[in-house]
TORMI-642903 format. One record per residue: residue in three letters; x, y, z of N, C-alpha, C, O in turn. Coordinates in steps of 0.1 Angstrom, whole numbers, plus 5000, padded with zeros to 4 digits. Example, Ala and Ser with C-alpha at 12.3 -4.5 7.8 and 13.67 -1.06 7.14 Angstrom:
BEGIN
ala513249435078512349555078513249675078514249675085;ser512849785071513749895071512950005079513450115080;
***
This chain:
BEGIN
met297490566433298490486440298090466455297290546460;lys298590366461298390346475299590276481299790156478;met300390346489301590276494301790326509301490436512;gln302390236517302790276530304090356529304890336520;leu304190446538305390536538306690456539307690496534;ala306590346547307790266548308290216535309490206532;glu307290176526307690126513308290236504309190206497;ile307690356505308190466498309690496502310490516494;ala309890506515311290526520312190426515313390456512;asp311790296515312590186511312890196496314090176492;ala311890236488312090256474313090366471313790356461;leu313190466480314090576478315490556485316290646485;asn315590436491316790406499317090516510318190556512;ser315990556516316090666526315590626539314790536540;asp316090696550315590676563314290746565313990856559;leu313490696574312190756578312190776593312490686600;asp311890896597311990926612310790866620310890846631;lys309590856613308390806620307290776610307490816598;gly306190726614305090706605305190606595304590616584;glu305890486598306090386588304790336582304690296570;asp303690326590302490266586301490366579300390336575;thr301990496578301090596572300890556557301790526550;val299590566553299290526539299190656531298490756534;ile299890646520299990766510299190726498299390616492;thr298290816494297390786482297690886471297090866460;ser298490986473298791076462300091146465300491156477;val300791196455302091266456301891406449301491406437;asp302191516456301891646451303091736453303791736464;phe303391816443304491916445303892056446304592156449;asp302592076444301892206446301092206459300092126460;ser301492276468300892276482299392306481298692266490;arg298992386471297592416470296692306466295492306468;lys297392196459296592086455296691966464296091856461;val297391986475297591876484296291836491295491926494;thr295991716492294791666499295191566510296391546512;asp294191516518294591426528295291306523295091256511;asn296291256531297091136527297991156516298391066508;ser298391286514299391316503300791316509301091336520;leu301691286499303191306502303591436495303391446482;phe304091526502304491656496305891646491306791596498;val306091696479307491706473307891846471307391916462;pro308791896479309192036478310292056466311392026468;leu309792106455310692136444311092276443310392366448;asn312192296436312692436434312092496421312392436411;gly311392606422310892676411311292816412312392856416;ala310292906410310493046412310793066427311493156431;arg310192976435310392976450310892846454310692746447;asp311492836466311892706471310692636477309992686486;gly310392516472309292436476309192406491308192386496;his310392406497310392386512309692486519309192466530;asp309592606513308892716520307392696521306692766529;phe306892596514305392576513304992456521303792406520;val305892396529305592266536304392296546303592206548;asn304392406553303392436563301992446556300992406561;ser301992506544300792516536300292376532299092346533;ala301292286528300892156525300392076537299392006535;ile300992096548300492026560299092076564298191996567;ala298792206562297492266565296392206556295292186560;asn296892166544295892116534295791966535294991896527;gly296491896544296291756547297391666544297291546545;ala298591716540299691636537300091546549300091596561;ser300291416546300591326557302091306559302491256570;ala302891346549304391326550304991416540304291476531;thr306291436541306991516531308391466528308991406537;leu308791486515310191466512310991586517310291696519;trp312291576519312991696524314491676520315091576522;lys314991786515316391786510317291776523317191856532;lys318191686522319091666534319891796537320391856528;gly319891836550320591956554319792076552320292186557;his318692076546317892196544317292236558316792156565;pro317392366562316992406575315492396577314692386568;asn315092406590313592406594312892286590311692296586;lys313492166592312792046589311592036598311692046610;pro310392006592309191996601309191876610309791776607;glu308691896622308691796632307291736635307191636642;asn306291796629304891746632304291646622303191606624;ile305091616611304691506602305891426599307091466601;pro305791296594306891216590307691286578307091346569;val308991266579309891326569310791216563311391146570;ile310891216549311891126543312891226537312591306528;glu314091216542315191296537315891236525316191116525;val316091316515316591276502317691376497317791486502;glu318591326488319591416483318991526474319391646475;asp317991496466317291586458315891546456315591436451;pro314891636460313491596459312991566445312191476443;leu313491636434313091606420313591466416312791386411;thr314791436419315391296416314591196423314291086418;ala314191226436313491126444312091106438311590996438;leu311491216433310091206427310191106415309391026413;gln311291126407311491046395311790896399311290806392;glu312590876409312890736413311590666419311390546417;leu310790746426309590686432308590646420307990546421;ala308590736410307690706398308190576391307390496387;gln309490566390310090446383309790326391309490216385;tyr309890326404309490216413308090176411307690056410;tyr307190276412305690246411305390196397304490106395;leu306090246386305790196373306190056372305389976366;glu307290016377307689876377306789786385306489666382;lys306189846396305289766405303989746397303489626398;val303389846391302089826384302389756371301489676366;asn303489786364303889716352302989726340302589616335;pro302489846337301689856325302489856312303689876313;thr301889836301302589866288302690016286301690086289;val303790066282303990206281304090256266304890206259;val303190346263303290416250303790556252303190636258;gly304990586246305590726248305390796235305690746224;ile304890926236304591006224305291136224305191206235;thr305991176214306591306213306491356199305991296190;gly306991476197306891546183306791696185306391746196;ser307291766175307191916175305791966176305592066182;asn304891906169303491936169302691806170303091706165;gly301491826175300491706175300591606186299791516186;lys301591626195301791516205300591506215300291396219;thr300091626219298891616228297691556221296991476227;thr297391606209296191546202296391406199295491326201;thr297591366195297891216193297691136205297191026205;lys298291196217298091126229296691106233296290996237;asp295791206231294391196234293691086224292891006229;met294091086212293590986202293990846206293190756206;val295290826209295790696212295090646225294690526225;ala294990726235294290686247292890646245292390546250;ala292190726236290790686233290690556226289790476229;val291590536216291590406209291890286218291090186217;leu292890296226293190186235292190166246292090046251;ala291490266250290490246261289290166256288490126265;lys289190136243288190036239288289906245287389836247;arg289589866247289889726252290589716265290589616272;phe291289826269292189826280291889926291291190026288;asn292389906303292390016313293590106310294690066311;val293290226306294290326301294390446311293390496316;his295590486313295890606320296690696311297690646305;lys296390826310297190906301297591036308297091076318;thr298591106301298991236306297791336305297091336295;gln297591406316296591516316297191646311298391676313;ala296391716303296791846297298091816289298091726281;asn299191886292300491856286301491846296302591906295;phe301191766306302091736318303191646313303191526316;asn304191696305305091616298306591626300307391576292;asn306991696311308391716313308891636325308191536329;glu310091666330310691586340309891586354310191496362;ile308991676355308091676367306791616363306191536370;gly306291646351304891606347304891456344303891386348;val305891396338305891256335305891166348304991076349;pro306791196358306691116370305391136377304791046383;thr304891256377303591286384302491206377301591146384;thr302491196364301491126356301490976360300490906363;ile302790926361302890786365302290756379301590656381;leu302590846388302190826402300690836404300090796414;glu299990906394298590916394297790796389296590786391;met298490706382297790596376297290496387297890476397;lys296190436384295590326393296390196391296990176381;pro296390116402297089986401296489896390297189806385;ser295289926386294689836375294989886361294589816352;thr295889986360296290036347296989926338297889866343;glu296489906326297089816317297989876307299089826303;ile297589996302298390076293298490216298297590286301;leu299790266298300090406302300490476290301490446283;val299690586286299990666274300590796279299890876285;leu301890816276302590926281302991026270303690986260;glu302591146271303191256263304491296269304591316281;met305491306260306891336265307391456257307691436245;gly307691566263308091686257309591706260310191646268;met310191806252311591846255311791986249311192026240;asp312692056256313192176251314692186251315292296249;arg315392076253316792076253317291926251316591836253;ala318491916246319091786243319291706256319591766266;gly318991576256319191496268317991476276317891386284;gln316991566274315791556282314991436279314491366289;leu314791406267313991286263314791156266314191056269;his316091156265316891046269316591016284316490896288;his316591116292316391096307314891046309314790946317;leu313991096303312591056304312390916299311690836306;ser313090876288312990746283313590646293313090536294;ser314590686300315290596309314390566321314490466327;ile313490666324312490646335311390546331311090456339;val310890566319309590496316309790376307308990286307;lys310990366301311290246292310090196284309490096287;pro309790276274308590256266308590126258309590076254;asp307390066257307089956248306789996234307089926224;val306190116232305990176219306390316220305990386229;cys307090366209307490506208306790566196306790496185;val306290686197305690756186306290896184306390966194;ile306690926172307091066169306191116158306091066147;thr305491226162304391276153305091356141304591336129;met306091436144306691516133307891596138308091596151;ile308691646130309791736133309391876127309291896115;gly309391976136309092116132310092206137311292166138;glu309692336139310692436144310492466158311192556163;ala309692396166309492426180310792416187311492326186;his311092526195312292526203313592546195314692516199;ile313392586182314592596174315592696179316792696176;glu315092786188315992886195317092816202318192856203;phe316792696208317692626217318592526209319592476214;phe318092486197318692376190319492426177320492366174;gly318992526171319692586160319292526146319392596136;ser318892406146318492346133317492236135317392176146;arg316792196124315792086125316491956127315991866133;asp317791946121318491816123318791796138318591676143;lys319091896145319391876160318091846167318091776177;ile316991906163315691876169315391736167314891666176;ala315591686154315291546151316191446160315691346165;asp317491486162318291406171317691396185317691296191;ala317291516190316691516204315391446205315191376215;lys314591446194313291376195313591226195312891146201;met314591176187314891036186315390976200315390856201;glu315691066209316091016222314990936229315290856238;ile313790956225312690886231312790736229312290646237;thr313590696218313790556215314990496223315290376221;asp315690576231316990526237316790406246317690326248;phe315590396252315290286262314090216257313390156265;leu313790216244312690136238312989986241314089946238;lys311989916246312089776249312589696236312189736225;glu313289596238313889516227312789466218312889456206;asp311589426224310489376216309489486213308289456210;gly309889606214308989726212308889756198309389696189;glu308089866195307889916181308090066181307590136190;phe308690116171308890256168307990296157308090256145;ile306990386160305990436150306290586147306390666157;tyr306490616135306890756132306390806119305890726111;asn306490936117305991006105306990976094308091026093;gly306590886085307490846074307690946063308590926054;asp306891056063307091166053308191256057308491356050;glu308791236069309891326073311291256071311591166078;pro311991306061313291246058314291236070314991136071;leu314191336079315091336090314791216100315691166106;leu313591176100313191066109313490936102313990836108;arg313290926089313590806081315090766082315390656084;gln315890866081317390846081317690796095318490696096;arg317190856106317590816119316990676123317490606131;ala315790646117315090526121315890396116315690286121;glu316790416106317590306101318390246111318790126110;lys318790326122319690276132318890196143319490136152;ile317590196142316690136153316489986149316089956138;ser316889896158316789756155315389696158314989596152;gln314589766166313189716169312289736157312689796147;asp311089666158310089686147309789826145309789906154;lys309489856132309189996129307890006120307589906113;ala307190106121305990136112305890286110306290366119;thr305490326098305390466095303890496091303190416087;phe303590626092302290676088302590806080303590876082;gly301690846071301790966064300990966051299890916051;phe301391036041300591056029301391006016300891026005;glu302490926018303190876007302990726006302790656017;ala302990665994302690525992303790435999303590316000;ser304890496002305990426009305690396024306390326030;asp304690466029304390456044303690326047302990266038;thr303790276059303090156063301590176062300890086058;ile301190286067299790326065299690466060300390556065;tyr298990496049298890626043297390656039296690566035;ala297090786040295790826037295590836021296490886014;thr294490786016294290786002293290895998293190945987;ser292490946008291591056006291191116020291191046030;trp290791246020290291306032289491426028289691486018;his288491456037287591566034287191626048286691566057;ser287491766049287191836061285891916059285591976049;glu285091906070283891996071284192086083285292086088;met283192156088283492256098283992196111284892246117;his283392086115283692026128284391886127284691826138;gln284591836116285191706115285891686101285691756092;thr286691576101287391536089287191386088287391306097;ser286891346076286791196073287891156063288291236055;phe288391036065289490996056289490846055288890776063;lys290190796045290390656043291890626042292690716037;val292290506045293690466043293790346034292790286030;gln294990316029295190236017294790086019294390016010;asp294890036031294689896034293389856041293389756048;ser292389946041291189926048289989976041290090086035;lys288889916042287589966037286890066047285990136043;gln287390066059286790146070287090296067288090336063;glu285990376069286090516069286290566083285590526092;phe287290656085287590706098287190856098287390926088;thr286590896109286191036111286691086124286491016135;ile287291206124287691266137286991396139286691466129;pro286791436151285991566154286891686153286791776162;met287791696144288791806142288991816127288591736119;ile289491936123289791956109291191956106292091976115;gly291591936093292991956089293691826086293591726093;lys294491836076295391726071296291686082296591566084;his296791776090297791746101297091656111297791576117;asn295791676114295091586123294791446117294691356125;val294691436104294591306098295891236101295891116104;ser296991306100298291246103298391196117298791076120;asn297891276127297891236141296991116143297291026150;ala295891116136294890996137295590866131295290766137;met296290886121296990766115298090706125298290586125;ala298690796133299590746143298790666153299190566158;ala297590716157296790646166296290516161296190416168;ile295890506148295490386141296690286142296490166145;ser297890336140299090246140299290186154299590066155;val299090266164299190216178298090116181298290006187;gly296890146177295690056179295989916172295689816178;arg296489926160296789796153297889716160297889596160;his298889796166299889726174299389636185299889536188;phe298289686191297589616202296489536197295589486204;his296389506184295489406177293989456178293089376179;glu293789586178292489636178291989646163292789666154;ser290689616161290189626147289989766143289889856151;asp289989786129289789916124288389966128288290096129;glu287489886129286089926133286189986147285590086150;glu286889916156286989966170287690096170287290196177;ile288790106163289590226162288790346157288790456162;ala287990316146287190426140286190476150285890596151;gln285590386157284490426167285090516178284490616182;ala286290476182286990556193287390696188287290796195;leu287890696175288390826170287190926167287391046168;ser286090866164284890956161284391036172283791146170;asp284690996184284091066196285091096207284691116218;phe286391096203287391126214287291276217286891356209;thr287791316229287691446234289091506234289991466242;pro289391606225290791666225290991756238289991806244;thr292291766242292591856252292292006249292292036237;ala291892086258291392216256292392306248293592286249;asn291792396240292492496233293292446221294292506217;arg292992326216293592276204292492256193291792166193;met292392356185291392366174289992346179289292266173;glu289692416190288292406195287392506188287892626186;trp286192476185285292566179284392626191283892556199;glu284292756191283492836200282492916192282692936180;thr281392956198280493046192280493186198280393196210;gly280793286190280993426196279693486199278593436197;asp279793606205278593686210277593716199276393726201;leu278093726186277193756175276793636168275993646158;gly277293516172276993396165278093346156277893246149;glu279193426155280293386146280993266152280993246164;ala281493186143282293066147283693106149284293176140;ile284293056160285693096163286492966166286092876174;met287492946158288392836161289592876170290292966166;ser289592826181290692856191291792756191291492636194;asp292992796188294092706189295292786195296192826188;ile295192816208296092916214296992856225297392936233;tyr297192726224298092676235299492696232300292736240;asn299892666219301292696215301292726200300292716193;ser302492766195302492806181303992796176304892836183;asn304092756164305292756156304992756142303792726138;pro305892776133305592796118304792676113303892686105;thr305292546116304592436110303092426115302192396107;ala302892456128301592446134300692556127299492526124;val301192676126300392786120299992756106298892776101;asp300992706098300792666084299592566084298692576076;ala299692456092298592356092297292406096296292376090;val297192496106295892546111295292636101294092636098;leu296192726095295592826085295192746072294192786066;thr295892646068295492566057294092496059293192506051;ala293992436071292692376075291592476076290492456071;phe291892596082290892696083290392756070289192786068;gly291392766060290992816047290092726039289492766029;gln289892596044289092506037287692496043286792426038;val287492566054286092566061285192666053285592776050;glu283992616049283092696042282492806051282292786063;val282192926045281593036052280193056047279893026035;lys279293116055277893146051277893266042278893316039;asp276693296038276493406028277293536033277093576044;asn278093586025278793716027279793706039280293806044;gly279993586045280893566056282293576051282693556040;arg283193616061284593626058285393526067284993496078;arg286593496063287493426071288493526077289093606070;ile288593536090289393626097290493556106290093466114;ala291693586104292793526111293393626121293693736118;val293493576134294193656144295393576149295293476155;leu296593636146297793556148298693636158298993756157;gly299093566169300093616179301393566176301593466169;asp302393626183303793586181303993436184303393376192;met304993386176305393246179306693266187307693326182;leu306793216199307893236208308893126206308693016200;glu310093146212311193056212311793016198312092896196;leu311793116189312393086176313793146174314293126163;gly314293206184315693256184315993356172315193436169;lys317193346167317693436157316893426144316793526136;lys316293316142315493296129314093346130313293336121;ser313693406142312393446144311793546134310693516129;pro312593656130311993746120311793676107310693696101;glu312693596103312593516090311393426090310593416081;leu311193346101310193256102308793316103307793266098;his308693426110307393506110307093556097305893546092;ala308093616090307793676076307393556067306593586058;gly307993446069307693326060306293276060305893216050;leu305493316070304093276070303293346059302093306057;ala303893446053303193516043302693426031301693446025;ser303493326029303193226018301893146020301293096011;val301493146033300293066036298993146036297893096035;leu299193276035297993366036297693426022298493486016;asp296493406018295893456005294693536008293693476014;pro294593666004293393746007292193686001291093726006;lys292193605991290993545985290493435994289293405994;ile291293376002290893266011290693316025289693296032;ile291793376031291693446044291593596042292593656039;asn290393646044290093776039290593896048290893996043;glu290793866061291093966070292193916080292093796084;val293293986082294393936091294694046102294894156099;tyr294593996114294994076126296294016132296293896135;leu297294096133298594046138298894116151298794236153;tyr299394036161299594086174300994046180301293926180;gly301794136184303094106190304194166182304094196170;ser305394186189306494246183307094166171307494236161;glu307094036172307593956161306693956149307193936137;met305393976151304393966140304594096131303994096120;lys305294196135305594306126306294256113306094316103;asn307094156115307794096103306794046093306994056081;leu305793976098304793926089303894036083303594036071;tyr303694136091302894256086303594316074302894346064;glu304894336075305694396064305694306052305594346041;ala305794166055305794076043304494066036304394036024;leu303394096043301994086037301594216031300494226025;ser302294326033301794456029301594476014300894556010;asp302294386006301994395992300894295987300494295975;lys300394215996299294115993297994165998296994145991;tyr297994236009296694286016296694436016297794496018;asp295594496013295494636015295294676029295094586038;glu295394806032295394856046294094816053294094806066;glu292994816046291694786052291594646058290794616066;his292394546052292194406056293494356063293494226065;leu294394436066295594396073295894486085295994606083;his295894426097295994506109297094456118297294336120;tyr297894556123298994516132298894586146298594706146;tyr299194516157299094576170300294526178300494406179;pro301094616183302294576192301694506205300494506207;thr302694446212302294366224301494446234300694396241;asp301794576235301094656245299794716240299194806247;lys299294666229297994726223296894616222296194616213;met296794526232295794426231294394486232293494436225;met294194586240292894656241292494706228291294696224;glu293394776221293094826207292694716198291794726190;leu293494606198293194486190291794436193290994416184;asn291494426206290094366210288994466205287994416200;asn289194586206288194686202287894676187286794676182;ala288994686179288894686165288294556160287494556151;leu288694436165288194306161286694296164285894246156;ser286394336176284894336180284094416171282894376168;asp284594536167283794626158283694566144282694586137;asp284694486140284794436127283994306124283294286114;val283994216134283394076132281894086131281194156138;lys281394006121279993996118279493846121280293756122;ala278193836122277693706125278093586116278293476121;asn278193616103278493506094279993486092280393396084;asp280793556099282293546097282693416105281993376114;ile283893366101284493266110285893326113286593386105;val286393296125287593356131288493246136287993146142;val289793256133290793166139291693246148292193346144;leu291993196160292993256169294093156170293893036174;lys295393196167296493116168297693196173298093296167;gly298393146184299493216189300093136200299493046206;ser301293166204301993096216301193136229300593246230;his301193046238300493056250300793196258299993256264;gly302093226257302593346263301993476258302193586264;met301293476246300693586240299293616245298793726243;his298793516253297493536260296293576250295593666253;leu296193506239295093526230293793476236292693506231;glu293893406248292593376255291793496259290593486260;arg292493606260291793736264290993786251289993846253;val291593766240290793796227289593706226288493756222;leu289793586229288693486228287593526238286393526235;glu287993566250286993606260286193726256284993726258;arg286893816249286193936245285193906234283993956234;leu285493816225284593776214283393696219282293696214;leu283693616230282593536236281593626244280593576249;
***
């Protein structure tokens, strides 16, 4: 972005004390990331963002937003006073979005939204200037920040949109007014806050609340909760999945260690993605659907999917210290995601005498159903397929007990949350060069430390 401070103040209906001609080229809420010509936005987090304005100025901030009436207003840089800095950030993003006027693709879902976002952006970049959400910057701070980071030449904006409470996607949808909405799936993520998958589906559908009249809603047609709710949507609709009733469905797929190839019912084109698993075929079909919406050919789409780069820590393969292959998927975790990853992992071939070893950390934010949902993972684990299981965290004790009649003591290991060192030592002693290892757990369980030890 590039705007004069006077234009920003005008967009926010706020007064400016000085510096009307100051040119702003970035907007930052983290004082450590501020650079020259930045507008600093003091947000309330663990600390009051206003406390960091001097740090922001030292790093080159040219101006700052400021909550009206907040003490110690700086006098050495221009200040735009606002009722609430977060609301002002969102309003400025909305103004800039309308000014650049790209086509907006909004993506949400309990699982797969980051991977789908990366796939969609890669597909559309074949023909268009695309800007996408970085990492998973997908909440009420991340979405406006992503908007403000896009270049004026952006033609399509691909936004990942997350939620952990009702009303959040409604608000984000009101800011971005998407031209295309995608819902990857409904799972159990954040069920602690919603209580049921029905309520999660209701909250996910909020992404369509401000879908443009001539827009399209693309969703997982194999999810009855979405099909029911989609009937109320008047805009064009398309589905993807594995059922013949879907607009696009996979007729075959085959996973190797680092990739999956598949075909869909209405094309001779073979598609290959640099990831494994049926769930990623589903994500790829969502991306194909979006590509087709923008009139891209299946050949162009296939080429883009074959070499797209996934966001870090989502089914990444690493090579351990002994040469063992390690699949790292440690950004987040819920029962649907664990099921998908373990199923895909179980299909990866191992070398002579090699074993499949699963290291699973707690799935967080599952509320009262957490013990039941952890124990329920037992149905996905078979000692003939996944030979060794390491469980870490207080909630994984439920799975340990559920697996005790399927796995003997030598092949089933449990470590409470305060025993990561013991887990690391035992796993390091156990792993051999021909083994393959999967790491899966919620980000808060810090399985990256286990990965670091193996590397």
